[in-house]
Each structure stands twice: as structure tokens, then as C-alpha cells.
VEXDREN-2710 file (C-alpha; in Angstrom, 1 decimal):
% VEXDREN-2710
k/r/px/py/pz
1/MET/21.2/72.5/31.6
2/THR/18.5/70.0/32.7
3/LYS/15.9/71.4/35.1
4/GLN/15.8/69.7/38.5
5/ILE/12.4/68.8/39.9
6/VAL/12.1/70.1/43.5
7/ALA/9.4/69.4/46.0
8/GLU/9.2/73.0/47.4
9/HIS/10.7/76.5/47.5
10/VAL/11.6/78.7/50.4
11/ASP/13.1/82.1/50.7
12/VAL/15.9/81.0/52.9
13/LEU/17.5/77.6/53.7
14/ILE/19.4/77.4/56.9
15/VAL/21.9/74.5/57.1
16/GLY/22.2/73.2/60.7
17/ALA/20.3/73.3/63.9
18/GLY/23.2/74.1/66.1
19/ILE/23.7/77.3/68.2
20/SER/24.1/79.4/64.9
21/GLY/21.1/77.9/63.1
22/VAL/18.6/78.2/65.9
23/GLY/19.8/81.9/66.6
24/GLY/19.6/82.7/62.8
25/ALA/16.0/81.3/62.8
26/TYR/15.2/83.5/65.8
27/HIS/16.5/86.6/64.0
28/LEU/14.8/85.7/60.7
29/ARG/11.3/85.4/62.4
30/ARG/11.9/88.7/64.2
31/HIS/13.4/90.9/61.5
32/ASN/11.9/89.2/58.3
33/PRO/8.5/87.8/59.5
34/ASP/7.2/87.3/56.0
35/THR/10.2/85.3/54.9
36/SER/9.6/81.5/54.4
37/PHE/12.5/79.3/55.7
38/VAL/13.5/75.8/56.6
39/ILE/16.3/74.4/58.7
40/LEU/17.9/71.1/57.5
41/GLU/19.7/69.2/60.2
42/ALA/21.7/66.0/59.6
43/GLU/21.3/64.8/63.2
44/GLU/18.2/63.5/64.8
45/SER/18.0/66.5/67.1
46/PHE/19.1/70.0/67.5
47/GLY/22.3/71.1/69.3
48/GLY/25.1/70.5/67.0
49/THR/28.2/69.9/69.1
50/TRP/26.1/69.7/72.2
51/TRP/24.2/66.8/70.7
52/THR/27.0/64.9/68.9
53/HIS/29.6/65.0/71.7
54/ARG/29.0/62.6/74.5
55/PHE/32.4/62.3/76.2
56/PRO/32.6/62.5/80.1
57/GLY/32.3/66.0/81.4
58/ILE/31.3/67.6/78.1
59/ARG/30.9/71.4/78.9
60/SER/31.4/74.7/77.2
61/ASP/34.8/76.4/77.3
62/SER/33.1/79.9/76.8
63/ASP/30.8/81.5/79.4
64/LEU/27.1/81.2/78.6
65/HIS/26.4/84.9/79.3
66/THR/28.3/85.4/75.8
67/PHE/27.9/82.0/74.3
68/GLY/24.2/82.2/75.1
69/TYR/22.0/84.4/72.9
70/SER/21.7/88.2/73.5
71/PHE/17.8/87.9/73.5
72/LYS/17.6/84.9/76.0
73/PRO/19.0/85.5/79.5
74/TRP/21.3/82.8/80.8
75/ILE/20.6/82.1/84.5
76/GLY/22.8/79.0/85.3
77/PRO/26.6/78.6/86.0
78/PRO/28.7/80.3/83.2
79/ILE/30.5/77.2/82.2
80/ALA/27.6/74.8/81.4
81/THR/27.2/71.2/80.6
82/ALA/26.0/70.0/77.2
83/GLU/22.7/69.0/78.7
84/GLU/22.1/72.5/80.2
85/ILE/23.1/74.1/76.9
86/ARG/20.6/71.9/75.0
87/SER/17.9/72.7/77.5
88/TYR/18.5/76.4/76.9
89/MET/18.4/76.0/73.1
90/GLY/15.2/73.9/73.4
91/ALA/13.6/76.7/75.4
92/VAL/14.3/79.1/72.6
93/ILE/12.9/76.8/70.0
94/ASP/9.7/76.4/72.0
95/GLU/9.3/80.0/72.9
96/ASN/9.7/81.1/69.3
97/ASP/7.8/78.4/67.5
98/LEU/10.9/77.2/65.6
99/ALA/10.4/73.5/65.8
100/ARG/8.0/73.5/62.8
101/HIS/10.7/74.9/60.6
102/ILE/13.3/72.3/61.5
103/ARG/13.7/68.9/59.5
104/TYR/16.1/66.4/61.1
105/ARG/18.0/63.6/59.6
106/HIS/18.4/65.6/56.3
107/ARG/22.0/65.4/55.2
108/ILE/22.8/67.8/52.3
109/LEU/24.9/66.4/49.4
110/LYS/24.8/69.0/46.8
111/ALA/23.9/72.6/46.3
112/ASP/23.7/74.2/42.7
113/TRP/23.0/77.9/42.1
114/SER/21.2/78.8/38.9
115/TYR/21.6/82.4/37.7
116/GLU/18.7/82.0/35.3
117/ASP/16.4/81.0/38.1
118/SER/18.1/83.1/40.9
119/ARG/17.9/80.2/43.4
120/TRP/19.9/77.4/44.9
121/VAL/18.7/73.8/44.5
122/VAL/19.8/71.7/47.4
123/GLU/19.8/68.0/47.2
124/ALA/19.7/66.1/50.6
125/VAL/19.3/62.4/51.7
126/ARG/17.0/61.5/54.5
127/THR/19.1/59.3/56.7
128/ASP/16.1/57.5/58.2
129/THR/14.5/56.5/54.9
130/ASP/17.4/57.0/52.3
131/GLU/15.0/59.2/50.3
132/THR/16.4/62.0/48.2
133/VAL/14.9/65.4/48.8
134/ARG/15.4/68.5/46.7
135/ILE/14.5/71.9/47.9
136/SER/15.0/75.3/46.1
137/ALA/15.9/78.3/48.1
138/GLY/16.5/82.0/47.3
139/PHE/19.3/82.3/50.0
140/LEU/21.6/79.8/51.7
141/TRP/22.6/80.4/55.3
142/MET/25.4/78.2/56.3
143/CYS/25.3/77.4/60.0
144/GLN/26.6/73.9/60.0
145/GLY/29.8/74.6/61.9
146/TYR/33.3/74.1/60.8
147/TYR/34.4/70.5/61.5
148/ARG/33.1/67.0/60.8
149/HIS/31.1/66.0/63.6
150/ASN/31.4/62.2/62.9
151/GLN/35.2/62.0/62.3
152/GLY/37.6/63.4/64.8
153/TYR/41.3/63.9/63.9
154/THR/43.6/61.0/65.1
155/PRO/47.2/60.9/64.0
156/GLN/48.5/57.5/63.1
157/TRP/51.1/56.2/65.4
158/GLU/53.0/53.0/65.0
159/GLY/51.7/50.0/66.7
160/MET/48.1/51.2/67.3
161/VAL/46.9/47.9/65.9
162/ASP/49.0/46.2/68.6
163/PHE/47.3/47.8/71.6
164/GLN/45.0/45.4/73.4
165/GLY/42.8/48.0/75.1
166/THR/40.3/50.6/73.8
167/ILE/41.1/53.5/71.8
168/ALA/38.3/56.3/71.9
169/HIS/38.1/59.7/70.3
170/PRO/35.9/62.2/72.1
171/GLU/33.9/62.9/68.9
172/THR/32.8/59.2/68.6
173/TRP/32.8/58.2/72.3
174/PRO/31.5/54.6/72.9
175/GLU/28.3/55.1/75.0
176/ASP/29.1/51.6/76.8
177/LEU/32.8/52.5/77.6
178/ASP/33.4/51.5/81.3
179/TYR/36.6/53.2/82.6
180/ALA/35.9/52.5/86.3
181/GLY/39.2/51.2/88.0
182/LYS/41.0/51.4/84.6
183/ASN/44.3/53.1/83.7
184/VAL/43.6/55.8/81.2
185/VAL/45.8/57.9/79.0
186/VAL/44.4/61.0/77.4
187/ILE/46.5/62.3/74.4
188/GLY/46.2/66.0/74.1
189/SER/46.0/69.1/76.4
190/GLY/43.4/71.3/74.8
191/ALA/39.9/72.2/76.1
192/THR/38.7/68.7/75.5
193/ALA/41.4/67.1/77.4
194/ALA/41.1/69.6/80.2
195/THR/37.4/68.4/80.4
196/VAL/37.9/64.7/80.0
197/VAL/40.8/64.3/82.5
198/PRO/39.1/65.7/85.6
199/ALA/35.7/64.0/84.6
200/MET/37.4/60.6/84.5
201/ALA/39.7/61.0/87.5
202/GLY/38.6/59.5/90.7
203/THR/36.4/56.9/88.9
204/ALA/39.4/55.6/86.7
205/ALA/42.3/54.0/88.6
206/HIS/44.5/56.9/87.2
207/VAL/44.3/59.3/84.3
208/THR/47.5/60.6/82.6
209/MET/47.3/63.6/80.3
210/LEU/50.0/63.0/77.7
211/GLN/51.0/66.1/75.8
212/ARG/53.7/66.8/73.2
213/SER/53.8/70.5/74.3
214/PRO/52.2/72.4/77.1
215/THR/49.0/74.7/76.9
216/PHE/48.0/77.9/78.6
217/PHE/45.0/77.6/81.0
218/ARG/43.0/80.0/83.0
219/THR/41.3/79.1/86.1
220/GLY/38.5/80.6/88.3
221/ARG/35.2/80.1/89.9
222/ASN/32.4/78.8/87.9
223/ALA/30.4/81.9/88.6
224/ILE/30.2/85.6/87.6
225/GLU/30.6/87.8/90.6
226/ILE/28.5/90.8/89.2
227/ALA/25.7/88.4/88.2
228/GLU/25.6/87.0/91.8
229/THR/25.5/90.5/93.3
230/LEU/22.7/91.7/90.9
231/ARG/20.7/88.7/91.8
232/GLU/21.1/89.4/95.5
233/LEU/19.7/92.8/94.7
234/GLN/16.8/91.1/92.8
235/VAL/17.6/92.8/89.6
236/ASP/15.6/91.5/86.5
237/GLU/17.3/88.6/84.7
238/THR/17.3/90.4/81.5
239/TRP/19.3/93.3/83.1
240/ILE/21.6/90.8/84.7
241/HIS/22.2/89.1/81.4
242/GLU/23.0/92.2/79.4
243/ILE/25.2/93.7/82.3
244/SER/27.1/90.5/82.7
245/ARG/27.6/90.2/78.9
246/ARG/29.1/93.6/78.8
247/LYS/31.4/93.1/81.8
248/ILE/32.7/89.9/80.5
249/LEU/33.3/91.3/77.0
250/PHE/35.0/94.2/78.4
251/ASP/37.3/92.0/80.6
252/GLN/38.0/89.6/77.6
253/ALA/38.9/92.5/75.3
254/ALA/41.3/93.9/78.0
255/PHE/43.0/90.4/78.5
256/THR/43.4/89.9/74.8
257/ASP/45.1/93.3/74.5
258/MET/47.4/92.4/77.4
259/CYS/48.3/89.2/75.6
260/PHE/49.5/91.2/72.7
261/GLU/51.0/94.2/74.5
262/LYS/52.5/92.5/77.5
263/PRO/52.7/88.8/76.7
264/ASP/55.4/88.1/79.4
265/ALA/53.3/89.7/82.1
266/VAL/50.2/87.6/81.1
267/LYS/52.4/84.5/80.8
268/ASN/53.8/85.0/84.4
269/ASP/50.4/85.6/85.9
270/LEU/48.9/82.4/84.2
271/LEU/51.8/80.3/85.3
272/GLY/51.8/81.8/88.8
273/ASN/48.3/80.7/89.3
274/VAL/49.2/77.1/88.2
275/ARG/52.2/77.1/90.7
276/ALA/49.9/78.3/93.5
277/LEU/47.6/75.2/92.7
278/LEU/50.2/72.6/92.2
279/GLY/52.7/73.6/94.8
280/PRO/56.5/74.7/94.6
281/ASP/57.7/71.3/93.9
282/TYR/55.7/70.6/90.7
283/ASP/57.6/71.1/87.4
284/VAL/55.5/73.9/85.9
285/ASP/58.2/74.9/83.5
286/LYS/58.1/71.4/81.9
287/HIS/54.3/70.6/81.9
288/PHE/52.5/73.9/81.8
289/THR/54.9/76.4/80.1
290/PRO/54.1/76.8/76.4
291/SER/56.7/77.9/73.8
292/TYR/54.2/80.5/72.2
293/ARG/52.8/83.7/73.6
294/PRO/49.4/83.7/75.2
295/TRP/46.4/83.5/72.8
296/ARG/48.3/82.4/69.8
297/GLN/46.2/79.3/70.5
298/ARG/43.0/79.2/72.3
299/ILE/43.2/79.4/76.2
300/ALA/41.0/76.9/77.8
301/PHE/39.1/78.0/81.0
302/VAL/39.2/75.4/83.8
303/PRO/36.3/76.0/86.0
304/ASP/36.9/75.7/89.8
305/ALA/40.5/74.5/88.7
306/ASP/39.2/70.9/88.6
307/LEU/42.0/69.7/86.3
308/PHE/44.6/71.0/88.6
309/LYS/42.8/69.6/91.7
310/ALA/42.9/66.2/90.2
311/ILE/46.6/66.5/89.4
312/ALA/47.4/67.8/93.0
313/ASP/45.4/64.9/94.7
314/GLY/47.2/62.3/92.6
315/THR/44.1/60.9/90.6
316/ALA/45.5/62.5/87.4
317/SER/49.1/63.3/86.2
318/VAL/50.9/64.9/83.1
319/ALA/53.4/63.5/80.8
320/THR/55.2/65.8/78.5
321/ASP/56.9/63.9/75.7
322/GLU/56.5/62.6/72.2
323/ILE/55.0/59.2/71.4
324/ASP/57.5/56.7/70.0
325/ARG/54.9/53.9/69.5
326/PHE/51.8/52.2/70.9
327/THR/52.4/48.7/72.6
328/GLU/50.1/46.0/73.6
329/THR/49.7/47.5/77.1
330/GLY/50.1/51.2/76.6
331/ILE/52.4/53.8/75.0
332/ARG/56.1/53.9/74.8
333/LEU/57.5/57.5/74.7
334/LYS/60.6/58.7/73.0
335/SER/62.2/59.3/76.3
336/GLY/62.0/55.5/76.9
337/GLU/59.3/55.9/79.5
338/THR/56.2/53.7/79.2
339/LEU/52.7/54.5/80.1
340/ASP/50.4/51.6/80.9
341/ALA/46.9/52.0/79.8
342/ASP/43.6/50.1/79.5
343/ILE/42.0/53.0/77.7
344/ILE/43.7/55.5/75.3
345/VAL/41.7/58.7/74.7
346/THR/42.8/60.6/71.5
347/ALA/41.7/64.2/72.4
348/THR/43.8/65.3/69.4
349/GLY/41.4/67.6/67.7
350/PHE/39.1/67.6/64.8
351/ASN/39.0/67.8/61.1
352/MET/37.8/71.1/59.5
353/SER/35.1/70.9/57.0
354/MET/34.6/73.7/54.5
355/MET/30.8/74.2/54.1
356/GLY/29.9/70.9/55.4
357/ASP/31.7/69.0/52.7
358/ILE/28.8/69.8/50.4
359/ALA/29.4/69.7/46.6
360/PHE/28.6/73.3/45.5
361/THR/28.2/74.2/41.8
362/ILE/27.2/77.5/40.1
363/ASP/25.3/76.9/36.9
364/GLY/26.7/73.3/37.1
365/LYS/30.3/74.4/37.4
366/PRO/32.1/73.1/40.5
367/LEU/32.7/75.8/43.1
368/ASP/36.0/75.8/45.0
369/PHE/36.0/78.2/47.9
370/ARG/39.7/78.3/47.8
371/ASP/39.3/80.4/44.7
372/THR/37.3/83.0/46.5
373/VAL/38.1/86.0/48.8
374/THR/36.1/86.2/52.0
375/TYR/34.1/89.3/52.6
376/ARG/34.3/89.8/56.4
377/GLY/34.5/86.1/57.0
378/THR/30.9/85.7/55.9
379/MET/30.4/86.0/52.1
380/PHE/32.6/85.1/49.2
381/THR/33.5/86.7/45.8
382/GLY/31.7/85.2/43.0
383/VAL/29.2/83.3/45.3
384/PRO/25.7/84.5/45.1
385/ASN/23.1/84.6/48.0
386/LEU/25.1/82.7/50.5
387/ALA/26.4/83.6/54.0
388/TRP/28.6/81.5/56.2
389/VAL/28.7/81.6/60.0
390/PHE/32.2/81.2/61.5
391/GLY/32.6/82.6/65.0
392/TYR/35.4/83.8/67.1
393/PHE/38.4/82.0/68.4
394/ARG/39.1/84.5/71.4
395/ALA/35.6/85.1/72.3
396/SER/32.3/83.2/72.2
397/TRP/31.1/81.7/68.9
398/THR/27.6/83.1/69.3
399/LEU/28.7/86.7/69.5
400/ARG/29.7/86.6/65.8
401/SER/26.8/84.3/64.8
402/GLU/24.4/87.1/65.9
403/LEU/26.3/89.8/64.2
404/VAL/26.1/87.8/60.9
405/ALA/22.4/87.0/61.6
406/GLU/21.4/90.6/61.9
407/PHE/23.5/91.4/58.8
408/VAL/21.8/88.7/56.8
409/CYS/18.3/89.8/57.9
410/ARG/19.1/93.3/56.9
411/LEU/20.5/92.3/53.5
412/LEU/17.5/90.2/52.8
413/ASN/15.2/93.1/53.6
414/HIS/17.2/95.3/51.5
415/MET/17.0/93.0/48.5
416/LYS/13.2/92.6/49.0
417/ALA/12.8/96.4/49.0
418/THR/14.9/96.9/46.0
419/GLY/13.6/93.9/44.1
420/ALA/17.2/92.4/43.7
421/LYS/17.2/88.6/43.0
422/SER/20.8/88.0/44.0
423/VAL/23.9/89.6/45.5
424/GLU/27.5/88.7/45.7
425/PRO/30.5/90.6/47.0
426/ALA/33.3/91.7/44.5
427/LEU/36.6/93.3/44.7
428/ARG/36.3/97.0/43.9
429/PRO/38.3/98.3/40.9
430/SER/40.8/99.8/43.3
431/GLU/41.3/96.3/45.0
432/GLN/41.9/94.2/42.0
433/ASP/45.7/94.0/42.7
434/MET/45.3/93.5/46.5
435/PRO/47.4/90.6/47.7
436/GLN/45.3/87.5/48.4
437/LEU/46.7/85.8/51.6
438/PRO/45.9/82.6/53.5
439/TRP/42.5/82.7/55.4
440/ILE/44.3/83.7/58.7
441/ASP/47.6/84.9/59.8
442/PRO/49.5/82.1/61.5
443/GLU/51.4/84.7/63.5
444/ASN/48.1/85.7/64.9
445/PHE/46.4/82.4/65.5
446/ASN/47.7/78.9/64.6
447/PRO/46.0/76.0/66.2
448/GLY/46.8/72.6/64.6
449/TYR/43.3/72.1/63.2
450/LEU/43.3/75.4/61.3
451/MET/46.8/74.9/59.9
452/ARG/45.8/71.5/58.6
453/ALA/43.0/73.0/56.8
454/ILE/44.5/76.2/55.5
455/ASP/44.5/75.1/52.0
456/ILE/40.8/74.3/51.7
457/LEU/39.8/77.8/53.1
458/PRO/39.0/81.0/51.1
459/LYS/41.6/83.7/50.8
460/ARG/41.7/87.0/52.7
461/GLY/42.8/90.4/51.7
462/THR/44.9/93.1/53.4
463/THR/42.0/95.2/54.8
464/SER/39.5/94.4/57.5
465/GLU/36.6/94.1/55.0
466/TRP/38.3/91.1/53.4
467/GLN/39.2/89.3/56.4
468/HIS/37.8/87.4/59.4
469/THR/39.3/89.8/61.9
470/GLN/38.6/87.9/65.2
471/ASP/38.0/91.4/66.6
472/TYR/34.6/91.5/68.2
473/TRP/35.0/95.1/69.5
474/ARG/35.5/96.2/66.0
475/GLU/32.9/94.1/64.3
476/LYS/30.0/94.9/66.7
477/ASP/30.2/98.5/65.3
478/ALA/31.4/97.5/61.8
479/PHE/28.7/95.0/60.9
480/PRO/25.6/97.3/61.7
481/ALA/27.3/100.0/59.7
482/ILE/27.9/98.1/56.5
483/ASP/26.6/100.1/53.6
484/LEU/24.5/97.7/51.6
485/GLU/24.7/100.1/48.6
486/ASP/28.4/100.1/48.6
487/GLU/30.0/99.0/45.3
488/VAL/31.3/95.9/46.9
489/PHE/27.8/94.4/46.6
490/VAL/26.9/93.2/43.1
491/TYR/23.1/92.8/42.8
492/ARG/21.3/91.2/39.9
493/TRP/17.7/91.7/38.9
494/GLY/17.0/88.5/37.0
495/GLN/19.9/87.9/34.6
496/ARG/20.9/91.4/34.3
497/SER/23.9/92.5/36.5
498/GLU/24.0/95.9/38.3
499/VAL/26.5/97.3/40.8
500/ALA/24.8/98.6/43.9
501/ALA/26.3/102.1/43.6
502/GLU/24.9/102.6/40.2
END
């Protein structure tokens, strides 16, 4: 195999300067101070989602006490705007001297692992100069997220080319789009739609949220009562942050358990709240009663009930039907009803991306992650020196990204102490016949974006070690207790392979 000329070598290469990558860099500097590293980011600035998404009202759908970092107190409202989140991340970068490690406008194309050299060689293109850059790294830390930032998912409906207005997807929002006084139809009813609709309502002539089927929503004040109380008592913000996190996590776990144990009671409670907001004459059964049990798909939080207030005051409405076709002036539904529109917003989700669509090879042989089994949703059988950050669906993404970060840092220190050049997980002899199943059980969680991508994802096994469990309460104790000398970890010293337990 021809040797590749590289400009430099680092111990760790972090892919992505979003919430996971910035957090990972912080933990690396704290726990592995002698480790050299670089962050490659395809965009021109940090932030990930909070940089690329520019649609009206863009905000978190997780509270910032848990979506924020454990080490950096969050002081603002729990549901925050993209600008507030980026300001918070910027403070983390500045306070921890991380900016010098980040290289923007570096889009990674290829990554090849060499067993002979015990390193990854990463090829990237600088989007500002078209220059090809090659960097080698001992370890790859994949923090790039799980969807394509520059390409949202839009189904193709008949007649879309006939529509005379503007079609906009939230992931590629036109910066000059003027919706004042316009009729707007927002297709979809997930967290994005629940954000866009109230943000546009009032300025637009009218906004209609068009959904094929209803979604569960939770509402509440955009405030954390215990945090407000502690501030009144002049408690230190570090304490407030930790106490609020623990209270929120406890409440979230209790709510999730209720969704599985008493789904009808949770459903009645959620729908009762909607009825109270929209009044006795509103058809909640048609527009806000899903066919699935709570938490089989993500439940969006609506701060201060702004979506429902817009519906109640008439600036927004909901249509529950299927699309027959687009017309020159809007959308015709299968019921025969028509929705006039100047602007149609396709809040229809995103396209998942396995490892950022990077072409991976091992000793020149193409790597297909579908052929691997995931170890705790973070490492993969047969893939050396690589960790993937994929957060939680039912809790904040950052909770898991920090568990993974501390695990990676501990693993790197263990390898340094033992002199190991590489590590990869492998099924134990007793697990060789373990059934290999789709990455997630659709009976547990089945949003459209995940079901569309199930064929590109790794396999899972039948035990929690070989799954992405989605269970923070289990993983917060399980990750720190991982035995790095367990036989599941295959270490190599140069080209010679050794099992850790030996």
C-alpha cells in the first residue's frame, strides 16, 4: 500500500465543533493534558446545529441545565435560542483556550486506518481554498452529529414544480425570506414545526400547521422553579446548576417510566393540558391525539405554550390530513380541502448521516458500519481507535456526549499507561452466536428519520453492552464502571494482537 504524505500528526482528531466536539475538547484538556489534538469543523464557525439552522424561532427542545455542560453553569431560561446557546459555547471555548485547536472550513472526505502504523490518515478539503489537507491521528473522535446539515429531508409530492410561491426547508432557510402578511403552510408537527409556527404567527397573515398525524406535546413555563428559588436565596450558580440538573433528570426519568408503565394516564394528562389551553370546542381528538403511546417518538416541549396560544388566538391553525398534491396556489388535501399558501415550509425532518458520510477504510479496504456491532453505541467491532458520539432521544444529547467523553479520556490514558497502540471491541467467545438486531428496537422508539436510516446503521446485540440503551440512569453508572481490561477490548502493541484479559 502506498504511503500517504501527511502534513502533521496528532494524538486525537475530533470531528466537529458542535456541542459534542467542544465538550470533548474540554474533557481532553482536563483529563489528558499532554495529549495533542485538533478539531476539524466543516462550517465557518462553531455550534453545529446552532450555527447551521437559521429558521425563525430556532431554539432548543431540551433544557439547557442538562443540554448544557456539567462543568459550565447555565444561567438563562432553560429553553434557549440558538444565539444564546452559541454564546454559551463561545464562553467555554474562550475560558478553556480551545480556539487554537479548532480548524474551520475543513470538510473530511476520507479516513484510512493503518494497522502497520497504528494511525488514521484523514483527508479533508479546505472549503475556502479547495486545498487538500492530510492529517494523521492516533485516535478518531466522531462528534459530527447524526444528520446532514446541508440537506433536509423533503418528500416529493406531485405538483411541487407547479407551486408559484416559495418552498423552504428549515435546514436551508433563505435568509431573505419575507413572510410578513403572507399565508404560510408548515408541513410537519415535530419540534421544528412547533417552533416555526408560533415564531411566524402574528407576522404572517396566517400560519397553518399541516400534519399527517398528531404529535404529543408538553407545555410549561420557560423557567425552572427550583433554580429561581435558589437564586432568591443567593446560592452559588455552580450549586444551582448541579441541583437543577439532578432535579430535572429525576423528573424526566420518572416521566419516562410513567410513559411505559401507565401510558394511558400520561396520554390523558398530556391531552387534558391541550384541552385546557384550546377550550372545550376544539377537536383535540383529531389534531392532538397520536395513535402511538407517549415517548415512542420524541415529545416536544412547548415553552409557555406559545404554539397553543397562537392557535387559540387565531393567528395559527392545524390541519390533519394527507397531501394529495401541490397546486399553483397551495396544497390540495386528500379530503378535497385546499390550503392557500404563499410560502410552504417543509418541516419534514432530516436525513441521517452515518459518520458524516466520510469514506472509511481499514488498510485500504472499505469499511461498512452496517457490518459491525455497536459497543454501547460508541465503539464498533473491528474498528480500531474510534469513538462515536450519539446522544439520547429521551434526554439531553449532551448528557451522553459527556459520558462518552470521560470514557474516551479514560481509555486513552489506559492505552498510554500500558503502551497499547490500538484498541477495538470484539464479541467475547460466549457471544459469537448472539443475535444481531437492527440498531434500535422500533417498538421502543421509531421516528421517521431513524426508520429511514436503519439500513445504514450498525447492528445491536441482545445485552446492554451491545446496544445504545437510551437509558441515562443506567449509563451514568455503567460507563464509569467499564472495565478497560475486560476481554471485550482487543489491544494491539504495534502489529501484535493481544486480548486485554491476557
